[in-house]
C-alpha positions as CSV (number, residue, x, y, z in Angstrom):
1,X,27.2,-17.7,5.3
2,X,25.6,-17.1,8.7
3,X,24.2,-20.3,10.3
4,X,20.5,-19.8,10.7
5,X,17.9,-21.3,13.1
6,X,14.9,-23.3,11.8
7,X,11.6,-21.4,11.2
8,X,8.2,-22.3,10.0
9,X,5.4,-20.7,8.0
10,X,1.9,-22.0,8.8
11,X,-1.1,-21.1,6.6
12,X,-4.7,-20.8,7.7
13,X,-5.7,-24.1,6.1
14,X,-3.0,-26.0,7.9
15,X,-0.4,-26.2,5.1
16,X,3.1,-25.4,6.4
17,X,6.5,-24.7,5.0
18,X,9.8,-25.0,6.9
19,X,12.8,-22.9,6.3
20,X,15.4,-20.7,8.0
21,X,14.9,-17.8,10.5
22,X,15.7,-14.2,9.6
23,X,15.4,-11.1,11.7
24,X,14.4,-11.3,15.4
25,X,13.3,-14.4,17.3
26,X,9.6,-14.6,17.8
27,X,6.2,-15.0,16.1
28,X,4.2,-12.9,13.7
29,X,0.9,-13.2,11.9
30,X,-1.2,-11.5,9.3
31,X,-2.7,-12.0,5.8
32,X,-0.2,-13.6,3.5
33,X,0.3,-11.8,0.1
34,X,2.9,-11.8,-2.7
35,X,4.7,-9.0,-4.5
36,X,6.0,-9.6,-8.0
37,X,8.4,-6.6,-8.1
38,X,12.0,-7.3,-9.1
39,X,13.4,-4.4,-7.1
40,X,12.6,-1.9,-4.4
41,X,12.2,-4.2,-1.4
42,X,13.0,-1.4,1.1
43,X,10.3,0.9,-0.3
44,X,7.9,-2.1,-0.2
45,X,8.7,-3.1,3.4
46,X,8.2,0.5,4.6
47,X,4.9,1.1,2.7
48,X,2.2,1.6,5.4
49,X,-0.3,-0.1,3.1
50,X,1.3,-3.4,3.9
51,X,0.5,-3.2,7.6
52,X,-1.0,-6.5,8.8
53,X,0.5,-8.5,6.0
54,X,3.1,-11.2,5.7
55,X,4.7,-10.6,2.4
56,X,6.2,-13.1,-0.1
57,X,8.8,-11.6,-2.3
58,X,8.8,-13.5,-5.6
59,X,12.3,-12.2,-6.6
60,X,14.6,-15.1,-5.7
61,X,17.4,-13.0,-4.1
62,X,16.6,-10.4,-1.4
63,X,19.0,-8.2,0.7
64,X,21.8,-8.0,-1.8
65,X,21.9,-4.2,-2.0
66,X,21.2,-3.5,1.7
67,X,19.2,-0.5,2.8
68,X,19.6,3.2,2.1
69,X,18.3,6.0,4.3
70,X,16.8,7.8,1.2
71,X,14.6,4.9,0.2
72,X,12.1,4.9,3.0
73,X,8.4,5.4,2.4
74,X,7.7,5.8,6.2
75,X,9.6,5.9,9.4
76,X,10.1,2.1,9.6
77,X,9.0,-1.3,8.3
78,X,5.3,-1.8,8.2
79,X,5.1,-5.4,7.0
80,X,4.2,-8.1,9.6
81,X,6.8,-10.4,8.3
82,X,8.6,-11.6,5.1
83,X,8.9,-14.8,3.2
84,X,11.8,-15.1,0.7
85,X,13.8,-17.8,-1.2
86,X,17.4,-16.7,-0.8
87,X,18.4,-14.1,1.8
88,X,21.7,-12.2,1.4
89,X,23.8,-11.8,4.6
90,X,25.9,-9.2,3.0
91,X,25.2,-6.2,0.7
92,X,27.3,-4.8,-2.1
93,X,26.0,-1.2,-2.5
94,X,28.7,1.2,-1.3
95,X,26.1,3.8,-0.3
96,X,24.0,1.4,1.7
97,X,23.9,2.2,5.4
98,X,23.3,-1.4,6.7
99,X,22.3,-4.9,5.8
100,X,18.7,-5.9,5.5
101,X,19.2,-8.3,8.5
102,X,20.3,-5.4,10.7
103,X,17.3,-3.4,9.5
104,X,14.9,-6.2,10.4
105,X,16.4,-6.5,13.9
106,X,16.3,-2.7,14.4
107,X,12.6,-2.5,13.4
108,X,11.7,-5.6,15.4
109,X,10.7,-7.7,12.4
110,X,11.1,-11.3,11.4
111,X,10.8,-13.6,8.5
112,X,11.6,-16.9,6.9
113,X,14.0,-17.8,4.1
114,X,14.9,-20.9,2.1
115,X,11.3,-21.4,1.1
116,X,10.2,-22.6,-2.3
117,X,8.4,-19.3,-3.0
118,X,7.3,-20.4,-6.5
119,X,5.4,-23.3,-5.0
120,X,4.0,-21.1,-2.2
121,X,2.7,-18.4,-4.6
122,X,1.2,-21.0,-6.9
123,X,-0.6,-22.4,-3.9
124,X,-2.0,-19.0,-2.8
125,X,-3.0,-18.1,-6.3
126,X,-5.2,-21.2,-6.4
127,X,-6.5,-21.0,-2.8
128,X,-6.9,-17.2,-2.5
129,X,-5.9,-14.8,0.3
130,X,-5.6,-16.3,3.7
131,X,-4.0,-15.7,7.1
132,X,-0.7,-17.1,8.1
133,X,1.8,-17.2,11.0
134,X,5.6,-17.4,11.1
135,X,7.6,-18.7,14.0
136,X,11.3,-18.4,14.5
137,X,11.2,-19.5,18.1
138,X,13.2,-22.5,19.2
139,X,11.3,-25.8,19.4
140,X,8.2,-24.3,17.7
141,X,5.2,-26.6,17.7
142,X,3.4,-26.8,14.3
143,X,0.2,-28.2,15.8
144,X,-0.2,-25.3,18.2
145,X,0.6,-22.8,15.5
146,X,-2.1,-24.3,13.3
147,X,-4.6,-23.5,16.1
148,X,-3.1,-20.1,16.8
149,X,-3.4,-19.0,13.1
150,X,-7.2,-19.6,13.2
151,X,-7.5,-16.7,15.7
152,X,-5.8,-14.1,13.4
153,X,-8.4,-11.4,12.5
154,X,-9.6,-11.4,8.9
155,X,-8.5,-8.4,6.8
156,X,-12.1,-8.1,5.7
157,X,-13.8,-5.7,8.1
158,X,-10.4,-4.6,9.6
159,X,-9.7,-0.9,10.1
160,X,-5.9,-0.3,10.1
161,X,-5.3,3.3,9.0
162,X,-5.5,4.7,12.5
163,X,-2.4,2.7,13.4
164,X,-0.2,4.3,10.7
165,X,-1.6,7.8,10.0
166,X,0.0,10.9,11.6
167,X,-1.5,11.9,15.0
168,X,-0.5,15.6,14.5
169,X,-0.7,17.7,11.4
170,X,2.6,18.7,9.8
171,X,3.6,20.6,6.7
172,X,6.1,19.7,3.9
173,X,7.0,22.8,1.8
174,X,7.4,22.7,-1.9
175,X,11.0,22.0,-3.2
176,X,10.5,24.6,-6.0
177,X,8.6,27.9,-6.0
178,X,5.4,27.5,-3.9
179,X,2.3,28.0,-6.0
180,X,-0.5,25.9,-4.3
181,X,-1.5,24.5,-1.0
182,X,-2.8,20.9,-0.7
183,X,-4.5,19.4,2.4
184,X,-3.5,15.7,2.5
185,X,-5.7,13.3,4.5
186,X,-3.3,10.7,5.8
187,X,-4.6,7.1,5.8
188,X,-1.0,5.7,5.7
189,X,0.7,7.9,3.1
190,X,3.8,7.0,1.2
191,X,6.3,9.8,1.4
192,X,6.8,9.8,-2.3
193,X,3.2,11.1,-2.8
194,X,4.3,14.2,-0.8
195,X,7.5,14.5,-2.8
196,X,5.7,14.4,-6.1
197,X,3.4,17.2,-4.9
198,X,6.4,19.2,-3.5
199,X,8.2,18.9,-6.8
200,X,5.3,20.5,-8.6
201,X,5.1,23.6,-6.4
202,X,2.7,22.4,-3.8
203,X,3.0,23.0,-0.1
204,X,1.4,20.0,1.6
205,X,-0.2,20.0,5.0
206,X,-0.6,16.3,6.2
207,X,-3.6,15.8,8.4
208,X,-4.7,12.9,10.7
209,X,-7.5,10.7,9.2
210,X,-9.8,12.2,11.8
211,X,-9.3,15.8,10.7
212,X,-12.6,17.6,9.8
213,X,-13.2,19.7,6.7
214,X,-13.4,22.8,8.9
215,X,-10.0,22.0,10.4
216,X,-8.4,21.5,7.0
217,X,-10.0,24.6,5.5
218,X,-8.1,26.7,8.1
219,X,-5.0,25.9,6.0
220,X,-6.7,27.6,3.0
221,X,-5.9,24.7,0.7
222,X,-6.4,24.9,-3.1
223,X,-7.3,21.2,-3.1
224,X,-7.3,17.9,-1.2
225,X,-5.2,14.7,-1.6
226,X,-6.5,11.4,-0.2
227,X,-3.7,9.0,0.5
228,X,-3.1,5.3,0.3
229,X,-3.3,3.1,3.4
230,X,-4.0,-0.4,4.8
231,X,-7.1,-2.3,5.7
232,X,-10.7,-2.6,4.6
233,X,-12.2,0.8,3.4
234,X,-15.7,-0.2,4.3
235,X,-14.6,-0.3,8.0
236,X,-14.2,3.5,8.0
237,X,-17.7,4.9,8.1
238,X,-16.8,8.2,9.8
239,X,-14.0,8.9,7.3
240,X,-16.4,8.2,4.4
241,X,-18.9,10.8,5.8
242,X,-16.0,13.3,6.1
243,X,-14.9,12.7,2.5
244,X,-18.5,13.5,1.4
245,X,-18.0,16.9,3.0
246,X,-14.6,17.3,1.4
247,X,-16.0,16.6,-2.0
248,X,-19.0,18.8,-1.5
249,X,-16.7,21.7,-0.6
250,X,-16.0,22.0,-4.3
251,X,-12.2,22.1,-4.4
252,X,-10.2,19.7,-6.5
253,X,-9.7,16.2,-5.0
254,X,-7.2,13.4,-6.0
255,X,-7.4,10.0,-4.4
256,X,-4.8,7.2,-4.5
257,X,-5.5,3.5,-3.6
258,X,-7.4,3.5,-0.3
259,X,-8.2,7.2,-0.9
260,X,-9.7,6.1,-4.3
261,X,-11.8,3.4,-2.6
262,X,-13.1,5.8,0.1
263,X,-14.1,8.3,-2.6
264,X,-16.1,5.5,-4.3
265,X,-17.8,4.6,-1.0
266,X,-18.6,8.2,-0.3
267,X,-20.5,8.3,-3.6
268,X,-22.6,5.1,-2.9
269,X,-20.3,2.7,-4.7
270,X,-19.3,-0.7,-3.2
271,X,-15.9,-2.3,-2.5
272,X,-15.1,-6.0,-2.4
273,X,-12.3,-8.2,-1.2
274,X,-10.2,-9.7,-4.0
275,X,-9.4,-13.4,-4.3
276,X,-5.8,-12.3,-4.7
277,X,-4.7,-8.7,-4.6
278,X,-2.5,-6.8,-7.0
279,X,1.0,-6.2,-5.7
280,X,4.0,-5.5,-7.8
281,X,5.6,-3.1,-10.3
282,X,4.5,-4.2,-13.7
283,X,0.7,-4.1,-13.7
284,X,-0.8,-3.0,-17.0
285,X,-3.5,-0.3,-17.0
286,X,-5.6,1.2,-19.8
287,X,-6.6,4.8,-19.6
288,X,-10.1,4.8,-21.1
289,X,-10.1,8.5,-21.7
290,X,-6.9,8.6,-23.8
291,X,-6.7,5.0,-25.0
292,X,-3.1,4.8,-23.8
293,X,-1.6,2.0,-21.7
294,X,0.5,2.4,-18.5
295,X,2.7,0.0,-16.6
296,X,2.1,0.7,-12.9
297,X,3.0,0.0,-9.3
298,X,0.2,-1.6,-7.3
299,X,-0.6,-2.7,-3.8
300,X,-4.2,-3.5,-2.9
301,X,-6.4,-6.3,-1.7
302,X,-9.8,-4.5,-2.1
303,X,-11.3,-3.0,-5.2
304,X,-14.3,-0.9,-6.2
305,X,-17.1,-3.0,-7.7
306,X,-17.5,-2.3,-11.4
307,X,-21.2,-3.2,-11.2
308,X,-21.8,-0.4,-8.7
309,X,-20.3,2.1,-11.1
310,X,-22.7,1.0,-13.8
311,X,-25.5,1.7,-11.4
312,X,-24.3,5.2,-10.5
313,X,-25.1,8.2,-12.7
314,X,-22.4,10.5,-11.2
315,X,-19.3,8.2,-11.5
316,X,-17.4,7.5,-14.7
317,X,-14.9,4.6,-15.1
318,X,-11.6,6.1,-16.4
319,X,-9.0,3.3,-16.0
320,X,-9.1,-0.5,-16.0
321,X,-6.6,-3.2,-15.1
322,X,-5.9,-5.2,-18.2
323,X,-5.2,-8.5,-16.4
324,X,-8.6,-8.9,-14.9
325,X,-10.7,-5.9,-16.1
326,X,-11.0,-4.6,-12.5
327,X,-11.6,-0.9,-11.7
328,X,-8.4,1.1,-11.7
329,X,-9.7,4.7,-11.9
330,X,-12.8,6.8,-11.6
331,X,-13.9,10.5,-11.8
332,X,-17.0,12.3,-10.7
333,X,-19.1,13.8,-13.5
334,X,-20.3,16.8,-11.7
335,X,-17.4,17.6,-9.4
336,X,-13.6,18.2,-9.8
337,X,-12.7,14.7,-8.3
338,X,-10.7,11.8,-9.7
339,X,-8.9,8.8,-8.3
340,X,-6.9,5.7,-9.2
341,X,-6.5,2.3,-7.6
342,X,-2.8,2.1,-8.4
343,X,0.3,4.1,-7.3
344,X,1.4,6.9,-9.7
345,X,4.1,8.0,-7.3
346,X,5.6,4.5,-7.6
347,X,8.8,4.2,-5.5
348,X,9.5,1.6,-6.4
349,X,8.2,1.2,-9.9
350,X,7.8,2.9,-13.3
351,X,6.9,6.6,-13.8
352,X,4.3,6.1,-16.5
353,X,1.5,7.5,-14.3
354,X,3.2,10.6,-12.9
355,X,1.1,12.6,-15.3
356,X,-1.8,12.2,-12.8
357,X,0.0,14.6,-10.4
358,X,0.3,17.1,-13.3
359,X,-3.4,16.6,-14.0
360,X,-4.2,17.4,-10.3
361,X,-1.9,20.5,-10.2
362,X,-3.6,21.6,-13.5
363,X,-7.0,21.3,-11.7
364,X,-5.6,23.4,-8.8
365,X,-4.5,26.0,-11.3
366,X,-7.9,26.1,-13.1
367,X,-9.8,26.1,-9.8
């Protein structure tokens, strides 16, 4: 076992946990959150929706299967830092390209291990989402870190998509016979969303979040996809106005996670910060249109207000989260638009909800 230096995690309320340093030497800060998934740490760490977050992995053993070049959801790790119980110095998968430690160093990331993550998660579940700071620097000072964490920006009101979306439009061709064209608005897209469309005969043009409807219509798309992404959706007023224009264009629209929230805001709904977000691979969803249940992959700290749907005559609630009855899906009654709060593309996670991509492609066909 590699000898590791001391490290500390300090929460916004002054609570701190000491452990061992992993990754680079330094400091990192962000909103602390926890993911309950039992596998898929590489996909989670490279998910752009985690930008600005220190992530607790509740699985006790992390790093044991290394990293693989085919399991990236973006070009590099997007998390601010990681908190784990037991960190594996070695990996056992023959096809793995490197260890997780090497990957952390290459991407300039750090974390803390040998933490009682069960106690930490129980604490956060009771206290709610808050900011935190990790230091792996020699001779760190806990009192100064307690002061420093007070200056970390709140996730509420924070726009982050501009830091992870593409700056230049690019196209990904269908991997089977091309039948449709989809203009994808990138707010921090996971690559598996694009793969799921490509596998269904869709050529996908990925546009920056600032792209106008006029620019995207030059591609002659059959429909629009609004991607996932990080940050507070209500901090994106210009994007919300642009999405109104996308919807009013009349072509089919499918939104996922942040894209779902932005659709809601464009229709006069409200979003709200959750006490604790939903992050993991086993979240139960009920489809109110079919009565069927789905086990889903989720990653979000904001949600559409259910009360605002009840006040709106044009929006129908289609899916609910069975743990807390929160909004998990909507559709517009007078337009060809639907969206879900969770991740049907998964990666990692179950494939119960992949039918939503089939539903979108069927809408493209009918349109």
